C-alpha positions in Angstrom: -51.6 -24.0 18.0 -48.6 -25.0 20.1 -47.3 -21.7 21.3 -48.1 -18.0 21.9 -45.1 -15.6 21.8 -42.9 -18.6 22.4 -44.8 -19.9 25.4 -45.9 -23.5 25.0 -49.7 -24.0 25.0 -50.7 -27.2 26.8 -54.5 -26.8 26.8 -57.4 -24.9 25.1 -58.0 -22.9 28.3 -54.3 -21.8 28.4 -54.5 -20.7 24.8 -57.6 -18.6 25.5 -55.9 -17.0 28.6 -52.8 -16.2 26.6 -54.8 -14.5 23.9 -56.9 -12.6 26.4 -53.8 -11.3 28.1 -53.2 -9.1 25.0 -55.0 -6.1 23.7 -56.4 -5.1 20.3 -53.5 -3.8 18.2 -50.9 -6.1 19.8 -48.8 -8.3 17.5 -48.9 -11.9 18.7 -46.8 -14.8 17.2 -48.5 -18.2 17.2 -46.6 -21.4 16.7 -48.8 -23.7 14.6 -48.6 -27.3 13.3 -50.0 -27.9 9.9 -51.5 -31.4 9.4 -50.5 -32.3 13.0 -47.0 -33.3 12.2 -43.6 -31.8 11.5 -42.1 -28.7 13.1 -44.1 -25.7 14.2 -44.3 -22.6 11.9 -44.6 -19.2 13.3 -47.4 -16.9 12.2 -47.5 -13.3 13.4 -50.9 -11.5 13.6 -52.2 -8.2 14.8 -55.1 -8.7 17.2 -58.4 -6.9 16.5 -61.4 -6.0 18.6 -63.6 -9.0 19.5 -66.6 -9.1 17.2 -70.2 -9.0 18.5 -71.5 -12.5 19.3 -68.1 -13.9 20.1 -68.3 -13.2 23.9 -69.1 -16.9 24.7 -66.2 -18.4 22.8 -64.2 -20.4 25.3 -66.7 -20.1 28.1 
């Protein structure tokens, strides 16, 4: 992932912080690189509640 809602992501910690700044039900557009080369493609998703057992992701 190279961006969240158009904001460039420069580290895994920044990616986590950007995702956590949104709430379940928010639409978020991620810029992603497939295969590590070429131009980014945008993928828009609707965030859901965090599942049980996922609390330690990114910690």
